[in-house]
N, C-alpha and C positions, 0 to 999 in steps of 0.2 A: 619559392624563387629566390634567388640571391640577390643581394640589393644593385648588381649591376644590371640582373635581367630584368629587375622591376622600372629600372632606369629605360632601357631598350623598349619595355613594353610601353612605357608612356610617350617616348619619343614617336613608336609609332601610333599610338594614339591620337596624337596631336596633329600628326600628317594629315588626316582627313575624318570629317564627319561621319564618313561610312565605315571607318574603322571602328568609331564608337557603337555605331550601329551594330556592327558585327558581334562586338563584344556583349551588348544586351542582348541578342538573338540567341548566342552560345548560351549566356547565364539562363535563359528561359528555357531552352532546350535541356539545360540540365536540370532545370528544376522539374519537368516532363519526365525525365530519365530516373530522377530518385522518387518521384511519386508512384511510376510504374513498378520499381523494384518492391516499394511497400506494398503494391497490390498483388503483385507475384507472391511475397512473403506471407500473406494471409488468404491467399487463394485456397479455396477447399475448406476453409474452417467454417464451421456451423455456429460453434458457443460465441456469444457476445453478452456483454454487460450492457446494453443497450436497451433499455425499458421504454416502450412505446405507451403513450396514454392518450387515451382518448376523450379528449373535452366536449363531445357531441356538438362540434361547430361553434361553440359559445366564444366570444373574445375572452380573454385571460387577462388583458391589459387595455385599459381606458386611457387610450392616448390623449393627453391634454397640449397640444401644440402651444409653444411659448409665445408671447406676444411681440416678444422683444427680438428674438433670434429666428432668422429665415431657416426654413425644413430646406430650401434649394441650395445645392451644392454648386458653386462654379466651377465650370472646366474649362479648359481650352480647347478650341478646336482642332481636330486632325492630328498630326503628329508634333504639335508644337511643346506639349507638356514632355513627352518622352526626350525631345532635344534638350530641353531644359534640364531634365534628368541627368542627360547624359553630359551636359556639359559641367553640372555640379559634380558628378562624379570625378571627371577628369581634374577638375579643380581642387578637388578634395585629396585625390591621389597625389597630385603634383606637389599640393604642399606638404604631404608626409614624405613623399621620396625625394624632393627636391628642396628641402628646409634648408640645407646646409649650402645652396647656391649663392653666389654672390651676384645680385643683380640689382642694381638701383635705377628702378624705374624713373625717378624724376630726373637723371638727365641721360637715361638711353645706355648706360654701360653696363655689358655684358663680361663676366670674368669667370675663370676658373682657376684652381690651383693643382697642385701636383695630385695625380690618382684621381682625376674629376673629369668628367668629359659630360656637355651639356647639347641638348638640341633645343633651339629656341624659333617660335613661329614669329613672324612679323607683321605689322599692322597690313601691309599692301599683299600678303598672302605668300612671299618668301618665307624661307626658313633658313636657319644657319645651323652648323654643327660645329661646336667648338671643341677643340683639342685639348689636353692637359695643359697648364701653364699659358693660358691665352687670355688676353685683354683686348676688346673692341667698343667701340662707341657707334651708336646708330643715331643719324640725323636726316629725317624725312622732311622734304619741303614740296610745294605744289610743282617744282619744276623737277626736281631731282632726289635721288635716294643715295645718300653716302653712308660709309660703313668705314669708319677710321679702325684700321686695324693696328694697334700700337704693337704687339709681340705675341708671338704663337702662332697657331696654325687653326684656320677654319676653313669650312667647305660650304657653299652657298648653292640653293635651288632658289633661282630667282623668277619670279612670276613676271610675266610680260606685261610691260607697259611702256609703249613707243613713246610716249609724251614725257616719261620720267626716265632717264636712264639710269642705271644701278652702280655706282662706282665704289671700289675698295680702294682706299687710298693708304698707302704705306708711305714709310718715311722716303722711300727711293722712287715709286712709281704708282699711276692709279691704273686700276685695272676697271675697265668700263664694259658692262652687259646690258642686253635688253631683257633677254629671257633664256636662261641656259644653267647648266651646271657645271661649278669649278672650283679650285681650291687655291688658297693662298696662303704661302707658307713663309715667315720671317724665322731663318735658322740661326743657329747658336752663333754663326760668322756674320749675323745681319743682312744677308742676302734674302733676296725674294724670289720665291719660287712659285709660278703660277701652272696649274694642270687643268686642262679642259676635258669634260667628260661628254657635255652636250653644248651643242649651240656654238657661237662664236665670240670671243672676249676681244677688246683691244688693249694693249700694253702700252701706256706713255710715260714718259719722264715728266715730272711736274715742271709746269712752265713751258713744255715744247707743243709744237704744232703736231696736226694730225699727219703731216708727210713725214716724221720720224716714228710713228706709231707701228708697232708688231702686231700683227692680226694672228690670233691663235683659234683652230678649230679642233675637231675630235680628235682625242689621244695626242695632243700636243703639249708640250711643256716648255716654258722660257724661264732662265735664270737670270736675274738682274744683279750683277755684282755689288758687293759693299762700296761706300764712295772711296775709300781708300784705293781700292782695285779699277775703280769705275774711272778714276782721272787718268789712267794709262789706255782706256779702251772705250769705245762706245758701251753707253750705260745701257741703253736698250737696243739689241742689235739681233737680226734675223739670224746672225751666226751663232747665237746661243739658243735657238730652237731645236728640240729634238723630239723625237715620237717614243710615246711610253704607252702602257698599257694603263688608261687613266683608271678604268675601273678598278683594279687592282691597286693603285696608288691610292684611292680613295676608299679602299677598304676599310680604315680605321674608324670611318664614319659609321659602320655597322658594328663595333666593337672588337675587330680583329686585325691583325697585321700578318704579312706573309713575307718571307725572304726565299728569292729564288736561289738555287746553287750558283755560285761565284759570288753571292754576296760574302763581305768580312764579318769576323766577328765585330771589327771596329765599329763598322754600321749598324750590326744589331745593337750594340752597346748604346751607340748615340740616340738611338729611337727609343731606347728603353730608358735611359737616363732623363730625358726631356720630359718624360709622363711621370715619373714615380718619386716617390719621397726616397725609397732604398734605392741607393746608388750601386753602380757596377765599377769596380776599379781593376782594369787590366795591369795585374802585377807584372807580368812576363810581358814585354814588348813581342814578342815572336808571336804570341798568341792573337794580337790584333788583325794581323795580315791574313790569318789562316780562313781559309774558304770553307764556308757552312754547307751542309746538307739543307736540303728544302726545309723549311720551318715556318709553321703556322701556330698563333698562338693569340690569345685574348689579350687585349692593350692593359687591361686592367689586373692581370694575372702574372705576380711575381713567382709563382711556382711553375706556370707555364714557362717563363724566360729559363729559369733555372733546370727544368727537365729537356729544354730544347739545348743548352749549353751543354748538359752531362751527356747528350747523344752525339755531341760532334767529338769526333776523333782526336786524342792528343790535348784535352782542355779538361782541367780540373776544376770545380768551383767548391769554393770554402765561404762561409758564413761568419760575419761579424756583427752579430744582433746588438752590440752595445752600441755601435756607428750605424746602425741599419746599412748593412753594407754586404755585398757579394764580391768576392775576389776570384778573378780568373788568372790562372798559372798554367804552365804545361804539366803534362802527366809524367 
């Protein structure tokens, strides 16, 4: 498996104990299949180098129990032992696969760098998917759950807890949920975009009352403009709410991203550059506004992006390895 696929597997394992149980069942089944293949290989063979010895029923080993060490082996009841083993497997695998992650548990900070995506489970049962170049801080109390999103993009699967609202706090607005799935993105222009895939969230400007809040439901998106722009318009407004395909917009959490026909090369480059150390430069301005054919690619793959660009009519791709850069120009 590739490093990215191992990360996706770990994220899947951490979503549910049932997923861990399935992996253990598959491992057990694989062992049975291997043993069956061995049986098939020796089936019909009569020759053997095993010699049977008859000791006439006499014990050949005079067992003398220890006076200090008990013969009894302590065992956990039921399925407790397998679950502890499963937890240990996930812990060890997580340490090996995600050792380069920046996570300071002492202050609740989660952070990713370029070409790095993370999935984290929280103490309340919620989970967070972090896009590349993202930093956030988690603070849970008895009355509320707050995530401070400093920069980047994250998707949230929120566990229901009516006593403690789940709040994503950004420099411009708060996004409040009880139990839902949504994403929050602080883009390169410092605006904040919220997309709801399941449930309902409330978006409200810092210091404002509920009367000014905008409610978002399934497949709705709201953009909050940066401060410089917001000064000339309502910072949180129903006018900025649009309908989107939320599942497609949050596809990056599965390791993929796609662009429908009508998207521009500029938009594809923007999404690529925000996630990678390798950067793309549009040498010819005319290329930026070209409409692309449908493209679907892995978010961690430079090769996928390059192939997608080479498949676009009128776009030529060159590579500057010294500066870790791809250049796009007209053919």
